[in-house]
PDB file of N, CA, C and O in Angstrom, chain B, residues numbered from 101:
ATOM      1  N   UNK B 101     -33.853   2.185 -36.347  1.00  0.00           N
ATOM      2  CA  UNK B 101     -34.576   1.693 -37.494  1.00  0.00           C
ATOM      3  C   UNK B 101     -33.562   1.334 -38.587  1.00  0.00           C
ATOM      4  O   UNK B 101     -32.792   2.191 -39.019  1.00  0.00           O
ATOM      5  N   UNK B 102     -33.557   0.106 -39.026  1.00  0.00           N
ATOM      6  CA  UNK B 102     -32.597  -0.315 -40.039  1.00  0.00           C
ATOM      7  C   UNK B 102     -33.249  -0.301 -41.417  1.00  0.00           C
ATOM      8  O   UNK B 102     -34.442  -0.563 -41.572  1.00  0.00           O
ATOM      9  N   UNK B 103     -32.441   0.009 -42.388  1.00  0.00           N
ATOM     10  CA  UNK B 103     -32.922   0.013 -43.770  1.00  0.00           C
ATOM     11  C   UNK B 103     -32.980  -1.428 -44.273  1.00  0.00           C
ATOM     12  O   UNK B 103     -32.217  -2.287 -43.828  1.00  0.00           O
ATOM     13  N   UNK B 104     -33.871  -1.670 -45.180  1.00  0.00           N
ATOM     14  CA  UNK B 104     -33.964  -2.999 -45.766  1.00  0.00           C
ATOM     15  C   UNK B 104     -32.763  -3.240 -46.666  1.00  0.00           C
ATOM     16  O   UNK B 104     -32.390  -2.354 -47.436  1.00  0.00           O
ATOM     17  N   UNK B 105     -32.153  -4.406 -46.591  1.00  0.00           N
ATOM     18  CA  UNK B 105     -30.997  -4.659 -47.448  1.00  0.00           C
ATOM     19  C   UNK B 105     -31.435  -4.819 -48.896  1.00  0.00           C
ATOM     20  O   UNK B 105     -32.384  -5.544 -49.195  1.00  0.00           O
ATOM     21  N   UNK B 106     -30.743  -4.145 -49.773  1.00  0.00           N
ATOM     22  CA  UNK B 106     -31.059  -4.283 -51.188  1.00  0.00           C
ATOM     23  C   UNK B 106     -30.138  -5.345 -51.778  1.00  0.00           C
ATOM     24  O   UNK B 106     -28.916  -5.253 -51.664  1.00  0.00           O
ATOM     25  N   UNK B 107     -30.727  -6.335 -52.398  1.00  0.00           N
ATOM     26  CA  UNK B 107     -29.938  -7.452 -52.892  1.00  0.00           C
ATOM     27  C   UNK B 107     -29.200  -7.103 -54.170  1.00  0.00           C
ATOM     28  O   UNK B 107     -28.028  -7.449 -54.315  1.00  0.00           O
ATOM     29  N   UNK B 108     -29.843  -6.443 -55.079  1.00  0.00           N
ATOM     30  CA  UNK B 108     -29.211  -6.092 -56.347  1.00  0.00           C
ATOM     31  C   UNK B 108     -29.644  -4.696 -56.785  1.00  0.00           C
ATOM     32  O   UNK B 108     -30.519  -4.563 -57.642  1.00  0.00           O
ATOM     33  N   UNK B 109     -29.049  -3.663 -56.214  1.00  0.00           N
ATOM     34  CA  UNK B 109     -29.461  -2.311 -56.615  1.00  0.00           C
ATOM     35  C   UNK B 109     -29.081  -1.994 -58.059  1.00  0.00           C
ATOM     36  O   UNK B 109     -29.791  -1.245 -58.730  1.00  0.00           O
ATOM     37  N   UNK B 110     -27.967  -2.554 -58.547  1.00  0.00           N
ATOM     38  CA  UNK B 110     -27.559  -2.271 -59.923  1.00  0.00           C
ATOM     39  C   UNK B 110     -28.546  -2.856 -60.926  1.00  0.00           C
ATOM     40  O   UNK B 110     -28.883  -2.225 -61.928  1.00  0.00           O
ATOM     41  N   UNK B 111     -28.998  -4.057 -60.643  1.00  0.00           N
ATOM     42  CA  UNK B 111     -29.958  -4.687 -61.557  1.00  0.00           C
ATOM     43  C   UNK B 111     -31.283  -3.920 -61.557  1.00  0.00           C
ATOM     44  O   UNK B 111     -31.908  -3.747 -62.603  1.00  0.00           O
ATOM     45  N   UNK B 112     -31.699  -3.470 -60.390  1.00  0.00           N
ATOM     46  CA  UNK B 112     -32.947  -2.709 -60.289  1.00  0.00           C
ATOM     47  C   UNK B 112     -32.837  -1.382 -61.041  1.00  0.00           C
ATOM     48  O   UNK B 112     -33.762  -0.987 -61.750  1.00  0.00           O
ATOM     49  N   UNK B 113     -31.705  -0.699 -60.884  1.00  0.00           N
ATOM     50  CA  UNK B 113     -31.497   0.560 -61.599  1.00  0.00           C
ATOM     51  C   UNK B 113     -31.440   0.331 -63.110  1.00  0.00           C
ATOM     52  O   UNK B 113     -31.909   1.168 -63.881  1.00  0.00           O
ATOM     53  N   UNK B 114     -30.873  -0.788 -63.529  1.00  0.00           N
ATOM     54  CA  UNK B 114     -30.839  -1.111 -64.955  1.00  0.00           C
ATOM     55  C   UNK B 114     -32.253  -1.313 -65.493  1.00  0.00           C
ATOM     56  O   UNK B 114     -32.567  -0.869 -66.597  1.00  0.00           O
ATOM     57  N   UNK B 115     -33.096  -1.976 -64.724  1.00  0.00           N
ATOM     58  CA  UNK B 115     -34.475  -2.185 -65.176  1.00  0.00           C
ATOM     59  C   UNK B 115     -35.254  -0.872 -65.237  1.00  0.00           C
ATOM     60  O   UNK B 115     -36.041  -0.651 -66.157  1.00  0.00           O
ATOM     61  N   UNK B 116     -35.027   0.004 -64.243  1.00  0.00           N
ATOM     62  CA  UNK B 116     -35.699   1.308 -64.265  1.00  0.00           C
ATOM     63  C   UNK B 116     -35.260   2.133 -65.465  1.00  0.00           C
ATOM     64  O   UNK B 116     -36.092   2.744 -66.136  1.00  0.00           O
ATOM     65  N   UNK B 117     -33.971   2.155 -65.740  1.00  0.00           N
ATOM     66  CA  UNK B 117     -33.500   2.949 -66.868  1.00  0.00           C
ATOM     67  C   UNK B 117     -33.938   2.336 -68.200  1.00  0.00           C
ATOM     68  O   UNK B 117     -34.141   3.059 -69.176  1.00  0.00           O
ATOM     69  N   UNK B 118     -34.083   1.016 -68.246  1.00  0.00           N
ATOM     70  CA  UNK B 118     -34.611   0.385 -69.455  1.00  0.00           C
ATOM     71  C   UNK B 118     -36.066   0.782 -69.676  1.00  0.00           C
ATOM     72  O   UNK B 118     -36.479   1.027 -70.809  1.00  0.00           O
ATOM     73  N   UNK B 119     -36.841   0.845 -68.598  1.00  0.00           N
ATOM     74  CA  UNK B 119     -38.239   1.270 -68.715  1.00  0.00           C
ATOM     75  C   UNK B 119     -38.324   2.720 -69.202  1.00  0.00           C
ATOM     76  O   UNK B 119     -39.172   3.052 -70.030  1.00  0.00           O
ATOM     77  N   UNK B 120     -37.451   3.569 -68.688  1.00  0.00           N
ATOM     78  CA  UNK B 120     -37.428   4.967 -69.131  1.00  0.00           C
ATOM     79  C   UNK B 120     -37.057   5.037 -70.604  1.00  0.00           C
ATOM     80  O   UNK B 120     -37.625   5.835 -71.349  1.00  0.00           O
ATOM     81  N   UNK B 121     -36.116   4.213 -71.029  1.00  0.00           N
ATOM     82  CA  UNK B 121     -35.704   4.191 -72.431  1.00  0.00           C
ATOM     83  C   UNK B 121     -36.862   3.797 -73.349  1.00  0.00           C
ATOM     84  O   UNK B 121     -37.098   4.438 -74.373  1.00  0.00           O
ATOM     85  N   UNK B 122     -37.569   2.755 -72.980  1.00  0.00           N
ATOM     86  CA  UNK B 122     -38.693   2.292 -73.800  1.00  0.00           C
ATOM     87  C   UNK B 122     -39.790   3.359 -73.861  1.00  0.00           C
ATOM     88  O   UNK B 122     -40.350   3.617 -74.926  1.00  0.00           O
ATOM     89  N   UNK B 123     -40.090   3.968 -72.735  1.00  0.00           N
ATOM     90  CA  UNK B 123     -41.113   5.012 -72.720  1.00  0.00           C
ATOM     91  C   UNK B 123     -40.676   6.242 -73.508  1.00  0.00           C
ATOM     92  O   UNK B 123     -41.499   6.878 -74.166  1.00  0.00           O
ATOM     93  N   UNK B 124     -39.396   6.582 -73.450  1.00  0.00           N
ATOM     94  CA  UNK B 124     -38.903   7.731 -74.209  1.00  0.00           C
ATOM     95  C   UNK B 124     -38.963   7.472 -75.711  1.00  0.00           C
ATOM     96  O   UNK B 124     -39.276   8.377 -76.485  1.00  0.00           O
ATOM     97  N   UNK B 125     -38.669   6.256 -76.120  1.00  0.00           N
ATOM     98  CA  UNK B 125     -38.775   5.914 -77.545  1.00  0.00           C
ATOM     99  C   UNK B 125     -40.233   6.003 -78.000  1.00  0.00           C
ATOM    100  O   UNK B 125     -40.521   6.522 -79.079  1.00  0.00           O
ATOM    101  N   UNK B 126     -41.139   5.500 -77.185  1.00  0.00           N
ATOM    102  CA  UNK B 126     -42.561   5.582 -77.534  1.00  0.00           C
ATOM    103  C   UNK B 126     -43.014   7.045 -77.616  1.00  0.00           C
ATOM    104  O   UNK B 126     -43.764   7.416 -78.519  1.00  0.00           O
ATOM    105  N   UNK B 127     -42.562   7.862 -76.680  1.00  0.00           N
ATOM    106  CA  UNK B 127     -42.928   9.279 -76.702  1.00  0.00           C
ATOM    107  C   UNK B 127     -42.341   9.976 -77.930  1.00  0.00           C
ATOM    108  O   UNK B 127     -42.982  10.851 -78.511  1.00  0.00           O
ATOM    109  N   UNK B 128     -41.126   9.594 -78.325  1.00  0.00           N
ATOM    110  CA  UNK B 128     -40.514  10.181 -79.517  1.00  0.00           C
ATOM    111  C   UNK B 128     -41.305   9.822 -80.768  1.00  0.00           C
ATOM    112  O   UNK B 128     -41.537  10.672 -81.627  1.00  0.00           O
ATOM    113  N   UNK B 129     -41.713   8.576 -80.868  1.00  0.00           N
ATOM    114  CA  UNK B 129     -42.498   8.150 -82.037  1.00  0.00           C
ATOM    115  C   UNK B 129     -43.811   8.921 -82.101  1.00  0.00           C
ATOM    116  O   UNK B 129     -44.202   9.403 -83.164  1.00  0.00           O
ATOM    117  N   UNK B 130     -44.484   9.037 -80.971  1.00  0.00           N
ATOM    118  CA  UNK B 130     -45.758   9.771 -80.942  1.00  0.00           C
ATOM    119  C   UNK B 130     -45.542  11.228 -81.311  1.00  0.00           C
ATOM    120  O   UNK B 130     -46.332  11.800 -82.063  1.00  0.00           O
ATOM    121  N   UNK B 131     -44.488  11.832 -80.794  1.00  0.00           N
ATOM    122  CA  UNK B 131     -44.211  13.241 -81.098  1.00  0.00           C
ATOM    123  C   UNK B 131     -43.943  13.448 -82.586  1.00  0.00           C
ATOM    124  O   UNK B 131     -44.465  14.384 -83.191  1.00  0.00           O
ATOM    125  N   UNK B 132     -43.127  12.572 -83.171  1.00  0.00           N
ATOM    126  CA  UNK B 132     -42.821  12.724 -84.590  1.00  0.00           C
ATOM    127  C   UNK B 132     -44.036  12.441 -85.467  1.00  0.00           C
ATOM    128  O   UNK B 132     -44.212  13.080 -86.504  1.00  0.00           O
ATOM    129  N   UNK B 133     -44.865  11.500 -85.067  1.00  0.00           N
ATOM    130  CA  UNK B 133     -46.082  11.211 -85.842  1.00  0.00           C
ATOM    131  C   UNK B 133     -47.023  12.410 -85.822  1.00  0.00           C
ATOM    132  O   UNK B 133     -47.698  12.693 -86.812  1.00  0.00           O
ATOM    133  N   UNK B 134     -47.065  13.110 -84.697  1.00  0.00           N
ATOM    134  CA  UNK B 134     -47.910  14.291 -84.590  1.00  0.00           C
ATOM    135  C   UNK B 134     -47.281  15.517 -85.245  1.00  0.00           C
ATOM    136  O   UNK B 134     -47.905  16.577 -85.294  1.00  0.00           O
ATOM    137  N   UNK B 135     -46.070  15.389 -85.740  1.00  0.00           N
ATOM    138  CA  UNK B 135     -45.419  16.481 -86.435  1.00  0.00           C
ATOM    139  C   UNK B 135     -44.672  17.438 -85.532  1.00  0.00           C
ATOM    140  O   UNK B 135     -44.352  18.553 -85.942  1.00  0.00           O
ATOM    141  N   UNK B 136     -44.394  17.026 -84.322  1.00  0.00           N
ATOM    142  CA  UNK B 136     -43.694  17.890 -83.378  1.00  0.00           C
ATOM    143  C   UNK B 136     -42.214  17.520 -83.340  1.00  0.00           C
ATOM    144  O   UNK B 136     -41.853  16.343 -83.322  1.00  0.00           O
ATOM    145  N   UNK B 137     -41.377  18.533 -83.329  1.00  0.00           N
ATOM    146  CA  UNK B 137     -39.938  18.285 -83.224  1.00  0.00           C
ATOM    147  C   UNK B 137     -39.491  18.132 -81.779  1.00  0.00           C
ATOM    148  O   UNK B 137     -38.294  18.026 -81.509  1.00  0.00           O
ATOM    149  N   UNK B 138     -40.432  18.120 -80.854  1.00  0.00           N
ATOM    150  CA  UNK B 138     -40.122  17.852 -79.457  1.00  0.00           C
ATOM    151  C   UNK B 138     -39.626  16.412 -79.288  1.00  0.00           C
ATOM    152  O   UNK B 138     -39.031  16.070 -78.266  1.00  0.00           O
ATOM    153  N   UNK B 139     -39.872  15.589 -80.280  1.00  0.00           N
ATOM    154  CA  UNK B 139     -39.403  14.206 -80.251  1.00  0.00           C
ATOM    155  C   UNK B 139     -37.893  14.098 -80.175  1.00  0.00           C
ATOM    156  O   UNK B 139     -37.366  13.078 -79.732  1.00  0.00           O
ATOM    157  N   UNK B 140     -37.186  15.145 -80.604  1.00  0.00           N
ATOM    158  CA  UNK B 140     -35.724  15.140 -80.528  1.00  0.00           C
ATOM    159  C   UNK B 140     -35.285  15.045 -79.070  1.00  0.00           C
ATOM    160  O   UNK B 140     -34.315  14.357 -78.753  1.00  0.00           O
ATOM    161  N   UNK B 141     -35.991  15.729 -78.193  1.00  0.00           N
ATOM    162  CA  UNK B 141     -35.668  15.655 -76.759  1.00  0.00           C
ATOM    163  C   UNK B 141     -35.880  14.240 -76.250  1.00  0.00           C
ATOM    164  O   UNK B 141     -35.081  13.737 -75.460  1.00  0.00           O
ATOM    165  N   UNK B 142     -36.947  13.597 -76.692  1.00  0.00           N
ATOM    166  CA  UNK B 142     -37.223  12.225 -76.268  1.00  0.00           C
ATOM    167  C   UNK B 142     -36.166  11.259 -76.791  1.00  0.00           C
ATOM    168  O   UNK B 142     -35.798  10.309 -76.100  1.00  0.00           O
ATOM    169  N   UNK B 143     -35.678  11.496 -78.004  1.00  0.00           N
ATOM    170  CA  UNK B 143     -34.615  10.641 -78.555  1.00  0.00           C
ATOM    171  C   UNK B 143     -33.345  10.789 -77.718  1.00  0.00           C
ATOM    172  O   UNK B 143     -32.670   9.801 -77.426  1.00  0.00           O
ATOM    173  N   UNK B 144     -33.024  12.022 -77.334  1.00  0.00           N
ATOM    174  CA  UNK B 144     -31.843  12.237 -76.497  1.00  0.00           C
ATOM    175  C   UNK B 144     -31.995  11.561 -75.135  1.00  0.00           C
ATOM    176  O   UNK B 144     -31.044  10.979 -74.615  1.00  0.00           O
ATOM    177  N   UNK B 145     -33.191  11.642 -74.566  1.00  0.00           N
ATOM    178  CA  UNK B 145     -33.440  10.981 -73.285  1.00  0.00           C
ATOM    179  C   UNK B 145     -33.348   9.465 -73.427  1.00  0.00           C
ATOM    180  O   UNK B 145     -32.855   8.785 -72.527  1.00  0.00           O
ATOM    181  N   UNK B 146     -33.816   8.935 -74.546  1.00  0.00           N
ATOM    182  CA  UNK B 146     -33.712   7.487 -74.785  1.00  0.00           C
ATOM    183  C   UNK B 146     -32.251   7.065 -74.889  1.00  0.00           C
ATOM    184  O   UNK B 146     -31.869   6.016 -74.370  1.00  0.00           O
ATOM    185  N   UNK B 147     -31.438   7.871 -75.551  1.00  0.00           N
ATOM    186  CA  UNK B 147     -30.010   7.560 -75.650  1.00  0.00           C
ATOM    187  C   UNK B 147     -29.324   7.574 -74.295  1.00  0.00           C
ATOM    188  O   UNK B 147     -28.520   6.693 -73.989  1.00  0.00           O
ATOM    189  N   UNK B 148     -29.639   8.566 -73.490  1.00  0.00           N
ATOM    190  CA  UNK B 148     -29.053   8.659 -72.160  1.00  0.00           C
ATOM    191  C   UNK B 148     -29.454   7.477 -71.291  1.00  0.00           C
ATOM    192  O   UNK B 148     -28.610   6.866 -70.635  1.00  0.00           O
ATOM    193  N   UNK B 149     -30.734   7.160 -71.287  1.00  0.00           N
ATOM    194  CA  UNK B 149     -31.188   6.054 -70.441  1.00  0.00           C
ATOM    195  C   UNK B 149     -30.689   4.701 -70.959  1.00  0.00           C
ATOM    196  O   UNK B 149     -30.485   3.774 -70.176  1.00  0.00           O
ATOM    197  N   UNK B 150     -30.495   4.589 -72.265  1.00  0.00           N
ATOM    198  CA  UNK B 150     -29.914   3.362 -72.817  1.00  0.00           C
ATOM    199  C   UNK B 150     -28.481   3.187 -72.328  1.00  0.00           C
ATOM    200  O   UNK B 150     -28.081   2.082 -71.960  1.00  0.00           O
ATOM    201  N   UNK B 151     -27.713   4.261 -72.321  1.00  0.00           N
ATOM    202  CA  UNK B 151     -26.344   4.180 -71.809  1.00  0.00           C
ATOM    203  C   UNK B 151     -26.333   3.846 -70.325  1.00  0.00           C
ATOM    204  O   UNK B 151     -25.474   3.094 -69.865  1.00  0.00           O
ATOM    205  N   UNK B 152     -27.272   4.392 -69.578  1.00  0.00           N
ATOM    206  CA  UNK B 152     -27.359   4.076 -68.158  1.00  0.00           C
ATOM    207  C   UNK B 152     -27.681   2.599 -67.949  1.00  0.00           C
ATOM    208  O   UNK B 152     -27.148   1.962 -67.041  1.00  0.00           O
ATOM    209  N   UNK B 153     -28.555   2.060 -68.795  1.00  0.00           N
ATOM    210  CA  UNK B 153     -28.903   0.644 -68.694  1.00  0.00           C
ATOM    211  C   UNK B 153     -27.676  -0.226 -68.891  1.00  0.00           C
ATOM    212  O   UNK B 153     -27.425  -1.132 -68.096  1.00  0.00           O
ATOM    213  N   UNK B 154     -26.899   0.038 -69.951  1.00  0.00           N
ATOM    214  CA  UNK B 154     -25.698  -0.751 -70.204  1.00  0.00           C
ATOM    215  C   UNK B 154     -24.692  -0.613 -69.077  1.00  0.00           C
ATOM    216  O   UNK B 154     -24.040  -1.587 -68.701  1.00  0.00           O
ATOM    217  N   UNK B 155     -24.560   0.596 -68.533  1.00  0.00           N
ATOM    218  CA  UNK B 155     -23.613   0.824 -67.440  1.00  0.00           C
ATOM    219  C   UNK B 155     -23.975  -0.023 -66.223  1.00  0.00           C
ATOM    220  O   UNK B 155     -23.113  -0.689 -65.648  1.00  0.00           O
ATOM    221  N   UNK B 156     -25.241   0.002 -65.833  1.00  0.00           N
ATOM    222  CA  UNK B 156     -25.636  -0.743 -64.636  1.00  0.00           C
ATOM    223  C   UNK B 156     -25.613  -2.250 -64.861  1.00  0.00           C
ATOM    224  O   UNK B 156     -25.347  -3.004 -63.924  1.00  0.00           O
ATOM    225  N   UNK B 157     -25.885  -2.706 -66.079  1.00  0.00           N
ATOM    226  CA  UNK B 157     -25.789  -4.137 -66.371  1.00  0.00           C
ATOM    227  C   UNK B 157     -24.335  -4.597 -66.267  1.00  0.00           C
ATOM    228  O   UNK B 157     -24.046  -5.631 -65.664  1.00  0.00           O
ATOM    229  N   UNK B 158     -23.420  -3.820 -66.861  1.00  0.00           N
ATOM    230  CA  UNK B 158     -21.999  -4.186 -66.791  1.00  0.00           C
ATOM    231  C   UNK B 158     -21.485  -4.133 -65.359  1.00  0.00           C
ATOM    232  O   UNK B 158     -20.708  -4.989 -64.936  1.00  0.00           O
ATOM    233  N   UNK B 159     -21.925  -3.120 -64.617  1.00  0.00           N
ATOM    234  CA  UNK B 159     -21.473  -2.979 -63.232  1.00  0.00           C
ATOM    235  C   UNK B 159     -21.953  -4.150 -62.378  1.00  0.00           C
ATOM    236  O   UNK B 159     -21.210  -4.661 -61.540  1.00  0.00           O
ATOM    237  N   UNK B 160     -23.189  -4.567 -62.592  1.00  0.00           N
ATOM    238  CA  UNK B 160     -23.714  -5.715 -61.852  1.00  0.00           C
ATOM    239  C   UNK B 160     -22.949  -6.984 -62.213  1.00  0.00           C
ATOM    240  O   UNK B 160     -22.630  -7.796 -61.345  1.00  0.00           O
ATOM    241  N   UNK B 161     -22.660  -7.143 -63.490  1.00  0.00           N
ATOM    242  CA  UNK B 161     -21.934  -8.332 -63.935  1.00  0.00           C
ATOM    243  C   UNK B 161     -20.518  -8.361 -63.351  1.00  0.00           C
ATOM    244  O   UNK B 161     -20.036  -9.417 -62.942  1.00  0.00           O
ATOM    245  N   UNK B 162     -19.860  -7.210 -63.315  1.00  0.00           N
ATOM    246  CA  UNK B 162     -18.516  -7.149 -62.737  1.00  0.00           C
ATOM    247  C   UNK B 162     -18.530  -7.427 -61.238  1.00  0.00           C
ATOM    248  O   UNK B 162     -17.648  -8.113 -60.722  1.00  0.00           O
ATOM    249  N   UNK B 163     -19.525  -6.898 -60.545  1.00  0.00           N
ATOM    250  CA  UNK B 163     -19.620  -7.137 -59.105  1.00  0.00           C
ATOM    251  C   UNK B 163     -19.887  -8.605 -58.803  1.00  0.00           C
ATOM    252  O   UNK B 163     -19.330  -9.161 -57.857  1.00  0.00           O
ATOM    253  N   UNK B 164     -20.747  -9.235 -59.616  1.00  0.00           N
ATOM    254  CA  UNK B 164     -21.011 -10.651 -59.382  1.00  0.00           C
ATOM    255  C   UNK B 164     -19.784 -11.497 -59.662  1.00  0.00           C
ATOM    256  O   UNK B 164     -19.513 -12.450 -58.931  1.00  0.00           O
ATOM    257  N   UNK B 165     -19.034 -11.166 -60.712  1.00  0.00           N
ATOM    258  CA  UNK B 165     -17.832 -11.959 -61.013  1.00  0.00           C
ATOM    259  C   UNK B 165     -16.748 -11.706 -59.977  1.00  0.00           C
ATOM    260  O   UNK B 165     -15.990 -12.621 -59.653  1.00  0.00           O
ATOM    261  N   UNK B 166     -16.652 -10.490 -59.447  1.00  0.00           N
ATOM    262  CA  UNK B 166     -15.674 -10.207 -58.401  1.00  0.00           C
ATOM    263  C   UNK B 166     -16.063 -10.926 -57.107  1.00  0.00           C
ATOM    264  O   UNK B 166     -15.195 -11.408 -56.379  1.00  0.00           O
ATOM    265  N   UNK B 167     -17.335 -10.996 -56.829  1.00  0.00           N
ATOM    266  CA  UNK B 167     -17.797 -11.724 -55.652  1.00  0.00           C
ATOM    267  C   UNK B 167     -17.567 -13.220 -55.769  1.00  0.00           C
ATOM    268  O   UNK B 167     -17.272 -13.881 -54.774  1.00  0.00           O
ATOM    269  N   UNK B 168     -17.698 -13.757 -56.966  1.00  0.00           N
ATOM    270  CA  UNK B 168     -17.465 -15.186 -57.190  1.00  0.00           C
ATOM    271  C   UNK B 168     -15.972 -15.490 -57.070  1.00  0.00           C
ATOM    272  O   UNK B 168     -15.599 -16.569 -56.610  1.00  0.00           O
ATOM    273  N   UNK B 169     -15.119 -14.554 -57.478  1.00  0.00           N
ATOM    274  CA  UNK B 169     -13.677 -14.777 -57.370  1.00  0.00           C
ATOM    275  C   UNK B 169     -13.236 -14.780 -55.918  1.00  0.00           C
ATOM    276  O   UNK B 169     -12.358 -15.553 -55.536  1.00  0.00           O
ATOM    277  N   UNK B 170     -13.835 -13.926 -55.113  1.00  0.00           N
ATOM    278  CA  UNK B 170     -13.431 -13.823 -53.710  1.00  0.00           C
ATOM    279  C   UNK B 170     -13.907 -15.046 -52.921  1.00  0.00           C
ATOM    280  O   UNK B 170     -13.161 -15.592 -52.108  1.00  0.00           O
ATOM    281  N   UNK B 171     -15.149 -15.472 -53.164  1.00  0.00           N
ATOM    282  CA  UNK B 171     -15.699 -16.593 -52.397  1.00  0.00           C
ATOM    283  C   UNK B 171     -15.335 -17.951 -52.991  1.00  0.00           C
ATOM    284  O   UNK B 171     -15.329 -18.955 -52.278  1.00  0.00           O
ATOM    285  N   UNK B 172     -15.035 -17.992 -54.281  1.00  0.00           N
ATOM    286  CA  UNK B 172     -14.830 -19.278 -54.917  1.00  0.00           C
ATOM    287  C   UNK B 172     -13.459 -19.659 -55.194  1.00  0.00           C
ATOM    288  O   UNK B 172     -13.215 -20.739 -55.733  1.00  0.00           O
TER     289      UNK B 172
END
């Protein structure tokens, strides 16, 4: 049984981490509006997922440029 080839795993991971970032920001806003300091945890999670998004975007861009250099 062969696994399906993934065309752009870095781009997919970047989109997932971006979705987590947006949801964490929304959860932080809701928490702070309700007067809960649990929103601090959501802010930290948003920061982490934002960094992950940038990492995977840069990694995908570097891989595509390295692939273009080899083939082109």
